[in-house]
N, CA, C and O atoms as a CHARMM CRD file, in Angstrom:
* protein
*
  240
    1    1 MET  N    -38.68000  16.03500  55.89800 PROA 1      0.00000
    2    1 MET  CA   -39.49700  15.38100  56.87100 PROA 1      0.00000
    3    1 MET  C    -38.82400  14.33300  57.56200 PROA 1      0.00000
    4    1 MET  O    -39.25000  13.97200  58.65900 PROA 1      0.00000
    5    2 ALA  N    -37.79700  13.78900  57.03500 PROA 2      0.00000
    6    2 ALA  CA   -37.05400  12.61200  57.75100 PROA 2      0.00000
    7    2 ALA  C    -35.52900  13.02400  57.94400 PROA 2      0.00000
    8    2 ALA  O    -34.91700  13.61000  57.05100 PROA 2      0.00000
    9    3 TRP  N    -35.00900  12.71600  59.04100 PROA 3      0.00000
   10    3 TRP  CA   -33.67400  13.09600  59.33500 PROA 3      0.00000
   11    3 TRP  C    -32.94900  11.78100  59.72100 PROA 3      0.00000
   12    3 TRP  O    -33.47800  10.85000  60.32900 PROA 3      0.00000
   13    4 LEU  N    -31.63300  11.83100  59.27100 PROA 4      0.00000
   14    4 LEU  CA   -30.84700  10.62200  59.67600 PROA 4      0.00000
   15    4 LEU  C    -29.49600  11.24300  60.22300 PROA 4      0.00000
   16    4 LEU  O    -28.80500  11.99100  59.53100 PROA 4      0.00000
   17    5 HSD  N    -29.18100  10.88400  61.48400 PROA 5      0.00000
   18    5 HSD  CA   -27.99300  11.46700  62.20900 PROA 5      0.00000
   19    5 HSD  C    -27.07400  10.18900  62.45600 PROA 5      0.00000
   20    5 HSD  O    -27.45100   9.18000  63.05100 PROA 5      0.00000
   21    6 ILE  N    -25.85500  10.38200  61.92600 PROA 6      0.00000
   22    6 ILE  CA   -24.79600   9.20200  62.05600 PROA 6      0.00000
   23    6 ILE  C    -23.63600   9.83600  62.80000 PROA 6      0.00000
   24    6 ILE  O    -23.14200  10.92000  62.48900 PROA 6      0.00000
   25    7 SER  N    -23.22900   9.04500  63.84500 PROA 7      0.00000
   26    7 SER  CA   -21.98800   9.45200  64.55600 PROA 7      0.00000
   27    7 SER  C    -21.07400   8.22500  64.49200 PROA 7      0.00000
   28    7 SER  O    -21.40600   7.11600  64.91000 PROA 7      0.00000
   29    8 ALA  N    -19.88200   8.52200  63.92800 PROA 8      0.00000
   30    8 ALA  CA   -18.83600   7.42100  63.71100 PROA 8      0.00000
   31    8 ALA  C    -17.46100   8.03800  64.08500 PROA 8      0.00000
   32    8 ALA  O    -16.64700   8.29100  63.19600 PROA 8      0.00000
   33    9 PRO  N    -17.18800   8.29000  65.43700 PROA 9      0.00000
   34    9 PRO  CA   -15.85300   8.84800  65.70400 PROA 9      0.00000
   35    9 PRO  C    -14.75100   7.73500  65.38800 PROA 9      0.00000
   36    9 PRO  O    -15.00700   6.54100  65.54300 PROA 9      0.00000
   37   10 LYS  N    -13.58100   8.16500  64.96200 PROA 10     0.00000
   38   10 LYS  CA   -12.56500   7.26500  64.67800 PROA 10     0.00000
   39   10 LYS  C    -12.27200   6.44600  65.96900 PROA 10     0.00000
   40   10 LYS  O    -12.01500   6.96000  67.05800 PROA 10     0.00000
   41   11 GLY  N    -12.34200   5.07800  65.71100 PROA 11     0.00000
   42   11 GLY  CA   -11.94200   4.07700  66.85100 PROA 11     0.00000
   43   11 GLY  C    -13.15600   3.84200  67.72000 PROA 11     0.00000
   44   11 GLY  O    -13.03500   3.06000  68.66400 PROA 11     0.00000
   45   12 ALA  N    -14.28400   4.42200  67.50600 PROA 12     0.00000
   46   12 ALA  CA   -15.45100   4.14800  68.31700 PROA 12     0.00000
   47   12 ALA  C    -16.53800   3.44100  67.54800 PROA 12     0.00000
   48   12 ALA  O    -16.52500   3.39300  66.31800 PROA 12     0.00000
   49   13 VAL  N    -17.48700   2.88700  68.29400 PROA 13     0.00000
   50   13 VAL  CA   -18.61500   2.14900  67.75800 PROA 13     0.00000
   51   13 VAL  C    -19.56500   3.15600  67.14400 PROA 13     0.00000
   52   13 VAL  O    -19.97300   4.07700  67.85100 PROA 13     0.00000
   53   14 PRO  N    -19.96600   3.04800  65.82400 PROA 14     0.00000
   54   14 PRO  CA   -20.88500   4.03100  65.08700 PROA 14     0.00000
   55   14 PRO  C    -22.32700   3.83800  65.69800 PROA 14     0.00000
   56   14 PRO  O    -22.76400   2.76200  66.10700 PROA 14     0.00000
   57   15 THR  N    -22.96800   4.98800  65.70000 PROA 15     0.00000
   58   15 THR  CA   -24.39300   5.05000  66.11900 PROA 15     0.00000
   59   15 THR  C    -25.09500   5.81400  65.04000 PROA 15     0.00000
   60   15 THR  O    -24.49000   6.52300  64.23500 PROA 15     0.00000
   61   16 ALA  N    -26.46300   5.63700  65.04900 PROA 16     0.00000
   62   16 ALA  CA   -27.25300   6.33900  64.03100 PROA 16     0.00000
   63   16 ALA  C    -28.71900   6.48500  64.56700 PROA 16     0.00000
   64   16 ALA  O    -29.22500   5.59900  65.25400 PROA 16     0.00000
   65   17 THR  N    -29.33000   7.54500  64.25400 PROA 17     0.00000
   66   17 THR  CA   -30.71500   7.79800  64.65000 PROA 17     0.00000
   67   17 THR  C    -31.53100   8.22700  63.38600 PROA 17     0.00000
   68   17 THR  O    -31.13400   9.13700  62.65800 PROA 17     0.00000
   69   18 SER  N    -32.60700   7.58400  63.17000 PROA 18     0.00000
   70   18 SER  CA   -33.44800   7.95600  61.98000 PROA 18     0.00000
   71   18 SER  C    -34.76900   8.46800  62.58800 PROA 18     0.00000
   72   18 SER  O    -35.39000   7.73200  63.35500 PROA 18     0.00000
   73   19 TRP  N    -35.22700   9.70000  62.27800 PROA 19     0.00000
   74   19 TRP  CA   -36.36700  10.31800  62.74900 PROA 19     0.00000
   75   19 TRP  C    -37.17800  10.91300  61.73400 PROA 19     0.00000
   76   19 TRP  O    -36.61400  11.38900  60.74900 PROA 19     0.00000
   77   20 CYS  N    -38.61500  10.95900  61.85000 PROA 20     0.00000
   78   20 CYS  CA   -39.35200  11.42700  60.69100 PROA 20     0.00000
   79   20 CYS  C    -40.54600  12.10000  61.46400 PROA 20     0.00000
   80   20 CYS  O    -40.88100  11.70100  62.58000 PROA 20     0.00000
   81   21 LEU  N    -41.18700  13.16700  60.80100 PROA 21     0.00000
   82   21 LEU  CA   -42.37300  13.78400  61.27700 PROA 21     0.00000
   83   21 LEU  C    -43.55700  13.07200  61.41200 PROA 21     0.00000
   84   21 LEU  O    -44.50100  13.52000  62.06200 PROA 21     0.00000
   85   22 CYS  N    -43.58400  11.77900  60.73400 PROA 22     0.00000
   86   22 CYS  CA   -44.70100  10.91300  60.82300 PROA 22     0.00000
   87   22 CYS  C    -44.74400  10.13000  62.21400 PROA 22     0.00000
   88   22 CYS  O    -45.76900   9.51800  62.51500 PROA 22     0.00000
   89   23 GLY  N    -43.77600  10.14400  62.95600 PROA 23     0.00000
   90   23 GLY  CA   -43.60600   9.53700  64.17900 PROA 23     0.00000
   91   23 GLY  C    -42.59600   8.38800  64.23300 PROA 23     0.00000
   92   23 GLY  O    -42.45500   7.73000  65.26300 PROA 23     0.00000
   93   24 ARG  N    -41.91100   8.15700  63.14900 PROA 24     0.00000
   94   24 ARG  CA   -40.93400   7.04000  63.06700 PROA 24     0.00000
   95   24 ARG  C    -39.68400   7.65500  63.84700 PROA 24     0.00000
   96   24 ARG  O    -39.28200   8.80800  63.69000 PROA 24     0.00000
   97   25 ASP  N    -39.13700   6.71800  64.70500 PROA 25     0.00000
   98   25 ASP  CA   -37.99800   7.09900  65.58700 PROA 25     0.00000
   99   25 ASP  C    -37.23300   5.75900  65.97000 PROA 25     0.00000
  100   25 ASP  O    -37.54000   4.97800  66.87100 PROA 25     0.00000
  101   26 ARG  N    -36.19100   5.67200  65.10100 PROA 26     0.00000
  102   26 ARG  CA   -35.37200   4.41800  65.20300 PROA 26     0.00000
  103   26 ARG  C    -33.88500   4.73900  65.47300 PROA 26     0.00000
  104   26 ARG  O    -33.34200   5.76300  65.05800 PROA 26     0.00000
  105   27 SER  N    -33.30300   3.83300  66.16500 PROA 27     0.00000
  106   27 SER  CA   -31.74200   4.04100  66.31100 PROA 27     0.00000
  107   27 SER  C    -30.99100   2.73600  66.09700 PROA 27     0.00000
  108   27 SER  O    -31.60500   1.67000  66.05800 PROA 27     0.00000
  109   28 ALA  N    -29.68400   2.80600  65.95900 PROA 28     0.00000
  110   28 ALA  CA   -28.85500   1.60300  65.80400 PROA 28     0.00000
  111   28 ALA  C    -27.43700   1.89300  66.30400 PROA 28     0.00000
  112   28 ALA  O    -26.94100   3.01700  66.22600 PROA 28     0.00000
  113   29 VAL  N    -26.79100   0.80800  66.83400 PROA 29     0.00000
  114   29 VAL  CA   -25.51100   0.80700  67.36500 PROA 29     0.00000
  115   29 VAL  C    -24.71900  -0.29300  66.73500 PROA 29     0.00000
  116   29 VAL  O    -25.15400  -1.44400  66.72100 PROA 29     0.00000
  117   30 GLY  N    -23.46300   0.06200  66.16700 PROA 30     0.00000
  118   30 GLY  CA   -22.59900  -0.89300  65.51100 PROA 30     0.00000
  119   30 GLY  C    -22.73900  -0.91000  64.04400 PROA 30     0.00000
  120   30 GLY  O    -23.79200  -0.60300  63.48500 PROA 30     0.00000
  121   31 HSD  N    -21.59800  -1.29400  63.38400 PROA 31     0.00000
  122   31 HSD  CA   -21.42700  -1.18900  61.92400 PROA 31     0.00000
  123   31 HSD  C    -22.58100  -1.71400  61.11800 PROA 31     0.00000
  124   31 HSD  O    -23.21100  -1.00000  60.33700 PROA 31     0.00000
  125   32 ARG  N    -22.84500  -3.01500  61.33500 PROA 32     0.00000
  126   32 ARG  CA   -23.92400  -3.70900  60.53400 PROA 32     0.00000
  127   32 ARG  C    -25.34400  -3.00900  60.78500 PROA 32     0.00000
  128   32 ARG  O    -26.04700  -2.70700  59.82100 PROA 32     0.00000
  129   33 ARG  N    -25.73500  -2.76800  62.05800 PROA 33     0.00000
  130   33 ARG  CA   -26.94900  -2.16800  62.34300 PROA 33     0.00000
  131   33 ARG  C    -27.02200  -0.73200  61.87500 PROA 33     0.00000
  132   33 ARG  O    -28.11200  -0.28700  61.51700 PROA 33     0.00000
  133   34 VAL  N    -25.99600  -0.01400  61.85300 PROA 34     0.00000
  134   34 VAL  CA   -26.04000   1.29400  61.32400 PROA 34     0.00000
  135   34 VAL  C    -26.23100   1.28500  59.78300 PROA 34     0.00000
  136   34 VAL  O    -26.99200   2.08600  59.23900 PROA 34     0.00000
  137   35 LEU  N    -25.55800   0.40800  59.13500 PROA 35     0.00000
  138   35 LEU  CA   -25.68000   0.27500  57.66400 PROA 35     0.00000
  139   35 LEU  C    -27.09900  -0.18300  57.39500 PROA 35     0.00000
  140   35 LEU  O    -27.66900   0.33100  56.43200 PROA 35     0.00000
  141   36 ALA  N    -27.76900  -1.12100  58.15000 PROA 36     0.00000
  142   36 ALA  CA   -29.16800  -1.55100  57.91500 PROA 36     0.00000
  143   36 ALA  C    -30.12000  -0.29300  58.19300 PROA 36     0.00000
  144   36 ALA  O    -31.12400  -0.12200  57.50100 PROA 36     0.00000
  145   37 LEU  N    -29.79900   0.51600  59.15000 PROA 37     0.00000
  146   37 LEU  CA   -30.69000   1.65000  59.40200 PROA 37     0.00000
  147   37 LEU  C    -30.65500   2.67300  58.26900 PROA 37     0.00000
  148   37 LEU  O    -31.65000   3.31600  57.93300 PROA 37     0.00000
  149   38 ILE  N    -29.42000   2.79100  57.68500 PROA 38     0.00000
  150   38 ILE  CA   -29.38600   3.78400  56.60100 PROA 38     0.00000
  151   38 ILE  C    -30.11800   3.26300  55.45300 PROA 38     0.00000
  152   38 ILE  O    -30.72900   4.05700  54.73800 PROA 38     0.00000
  153   39 THR  N    -30.12300   1.88200  55.17100 PROA 39     0.00000
  154   39 THR  CA   -30.95800   1.38100  54.03700 PROA 39     0.00000
  155   39 THR  C    -32.37600   1.60100  54.44500 PROA 39     0.00000
  156   39 THR  O    -33.11900   2.12900  53.61800 PROA 39     0.00000
  157   40 ASP  N    -32.83700   1.27200  55.58900 PROA 40     0.00000
  158   40 ASP  CA   -34.16900   1.33400  55.96400 PROA 40     0.00000
  159   40 ASP  C    -34.69200   2.89700  55.95400 PROA 40     0.00000
  160   40 ASP  O    -35.80800   3.19600  55.53000 PROA 40     0.00000
  161   41 HSD  N    -33.83900   3.76700  56.42300 PROA 41     0.00000
  162   41 HSD  CA   -34.23000   5.23700  56.27600 PROA 41     0.00000
  163   41 HSD  C    -34.45300   5.58600  54.91200 PROA 41     0.00000
  164   41 HSD  O    -35.43000   6.28800  54.65000 PROA 41     0.00000
  165   42 THR  N    -33.63500   5.17100  53.93800 PROA 42     0.00000
  166   42 THR  CA   -33.74700   5.52400  52.57200 PROA 42     0.00000
  167   42 THR  C    -35.16300   4.97600  52.07800 PROA 42     0.00000
  168   42 THR  O    -35.93600   5.66500  51.41200 PROA 42     0.00000
  169   43 ALA  N    -35.41000   3.72600  52.45500 PROA 43     0.00000
  170   43 ALA  CA   -36.77300   3.17200  51.89100 PROA 43     0.00000
  171   43 ALA  C    -37.90600   3.83600  52.51800 PROA 43     0.00000
  172   43 ALA  O    -38.97900   3.99000  51.93500 PROA 43     0.00000
  173   44 HSD  N    -37.64900   4.26900  53.81900 PROA 44     0.00000
  174   44 HSD  CA   -38.81400   5.08500  54.51200 PROA 44     0.00000
  175   44 HSD  C    -39.10300   6.37700  53.80600 PROA 44     0.00000
  176   44 HSD  O    -40.26400   6.77600  53.71900 PROA 44     0.00000
  177   45 ARG  N    -38.06100   7.07000  53.28000 PROA 45     0.00000
  178   45 ARG  CA   -38.34700   8.19300  52.58500 PROA 45     0.00000
  179   45 ARG  C    -39.20900   8.11400  51.42500 PROA 45     0.00000
  180   45 ARG  O    -39.88900   9.07600  51.06800 PROA 45     0.00000
  181   46 ASP  N    -39.20300   6.96100  50.80400 PROA 46     0.00000
  182   46 ASP  CA   -40.06200   6.64900  49.55300 PROA 46     0.00000
  183   46 ASP  C    -41.38100   6.23400  49.95200 PROA 46     0.00000
  184   46 ASP  O    -42.30200   6.34600  49.14300 PROA 46     0.00000
  185   47 THR  N    -41.61500   5.69200  51.29200 PROA 47     0.00000
  186   47 THR  CA   -42.92200   5.17200  51.65400 PROA 47     0.00000
  187   47 THR  C    -43.53000   5.90000  52.83500 PROA 47     0.00000
  188   47 THR  O    -44.54000   5.46700  53.38900 PROA 47     0.00000
  189   48 CYS  N    -42.94000   6.96100  53.20300 PROA 48     0.00000
  190   48 CYS  CA   -43.57200   7.71300  54.37800 PROA 48     0.00000
  191   48 CYS  C    -44.99200   8.16800  54.02000 PROA 48     0.00000
  192   48 CYS  O    -45.21300   8.59000  52.88500 PROA 48     0.00000
  193   49 PRO  N    -45.84300   8.10800  54.82800 PROA 49     0.00000
  194   49 PRO  CA   -47.30500   8.46300  54.63400 PROA 49     0.00000
  195   49 PRO  C    -47.41700  10.08100  54.38800 PROA 49     0.00000
  196   49 PRO  O    -48.38500  10.54300  53.78500 PROA 49     0.00000
  197   50 LEU  N    -46.40400  10.88000  54.87600 PROA 50     0.00000
  198   50 LEU  CA   -46.45800  12.30600  54.75900 PROA 50     0.00000
  199   50 LEU  C    -45.95800  12.67300  53.42500 PROA 50     0.00000
  200   50 LEU  O    -46.30600  13.75600  52.95600 PROA 50     0.00000
  201   51 SER  N    -45.16600  11.87700  52.74700 PROA 51     0.00000
  202   51 SER  CA   -44.67400  12.14800  51.36800 PROA 51     0.00000
  203   51 SER  C    -45.24200  11.55100  50.35500 PROA 51     0.00000
  204   51 SER  O    -44.96500  11.91300  49.21100 PROA 51     0.00000
  205   52 THR  N    -46.13500  10.53200  50.59400 PROA 52     0.00000
  206   52 THR  CA   -46.78300   9.84700  49.39100 PROA 52     0.00000
  207   52 THR  C    -48.22600  10.51200  49.30000 PROA 52     0.00000
  208   52 THR  O    -48.81300  10.85300  50.32700 PROA 52     0.00000
  209   53 PRO  N    -48.73400  10.67100  48.13100 PROA 53     0.00000
  210   53 PRO  CA   -50.10000  11.08900  47.91800 PROA 53     0.00000
  211   53 PRO  C    -51.12100  10.29800  48.53600 PROA 53     0.00000
  212   53 PRO  O    -50.98000   9.07500  48.55100 PROA 53     0.00000
  213   54 GLN  N    -52.23200  10.88500  49.09900 PROA 54     0.00000
  214   54 GLN  CA   -53.28300  10.15200  49.81100 PROA 54     0.00000
  215   54 GLN  C    -54.28300   9.87000  48.58200 PROA 54     0.00000
  216   54 GLN  O    -54.36200  10.65100  47.63400 PROA 54     0.00000
  217   55 GLU  N    -55.00900   8.73900  48.67400 PROA 55     0.00000
  218   55 GLU  CA   -56.16000   8.48500  47.75900 PROA 55     0.00000
  219   55 GLU  C    -57.26800   9.48700  48.02500 PROA 55     0.00000
  220   55 GLU  O    -57.61200   9.75400  49.17600 PROA 55     0.00000
  221   56 GLY  N    -57.82800  10.04400  46.95100 PROA 56     0.00000
  222   56 GLY  CA   -58.93300  10.91300  47.11500 PROA 56     0.00000
  223   56 GLY  C    -58.52300  12.36500  47.45800 PROA 56     0.00000
  224   56 GLY  O    -59.35400  13.27300  47.48500 PROA 56     0.00000
  225   57 ARG  N    -57.23500  12.54500  47.71300 PROA 57     0.00000
  226   57 ARG  CA   -56.77000  13.97000  48.05400 PROA 57     0.00000
  227   57 ARG  C    -56.84000  14.97500  46.82100 PROA 57     0.00000
  228   57 ARG  O    -56.36800  14.66200  45.72800 PROA 57     0.00000
  229   58 ALA  N    -57.39100  16.06900  47.03300 PROA 58     0.00000
  230   58 ALA  CA   -57.45400  17.11400  45.91600 PROA 58     0.00000
  231   58 ALA  C    -56.06500  17.59200  45.53900 PROA 58     0.00000
  232   58 ALA  O    -55.23800  17.80200  46.42600 PROA 58     0.00000
  233   59 ALA  N    -55.79600  17.76000  44.34900 PROA 59     0.00000
  234   59 ALA  CA   -54.57400  18.34300  43.77600 PROA 59     0.00000
  235   59 ALA  C    -54.60400  19.84800  44.18600 PROA 59     0.00000
  236   59 ALA  O    -55.64600  20.49800  44.27200 PROA 59     0.00000
  237   60 ALA  N    -53.37500  20.32800  44.42500 PROA 60     0.00000
  238   60 ALA  CA   -53.21900  21.71100  44.84100 PROA 60     0.00000
  239   60 ALA  C    -53.38400  22.68000  43.70000 PROA 60     0.00000
  240   60 ALA  O    -53.27900  23.89000  43.89800 PROA 60     0.00000
C-alpha cells in the first residue's frame, strides 16, 4: 500500500518520494531530508489508516 522511491546517483544530491494509497504523498531532497523521509515512511506503514484495523469493523 505504501511505496518509497529513492534516487541517489553517485556524486548527485539524493531524492526520495513516499507515496501511499491512503493519499499520502511526500518528497525530500538532500541527505538529511531523505533520511528523515525514510524514517517517516517506516512509521507511516505502522499507522496508515488502510493497514490498521478500524473500530467496529467485522472480522473476515
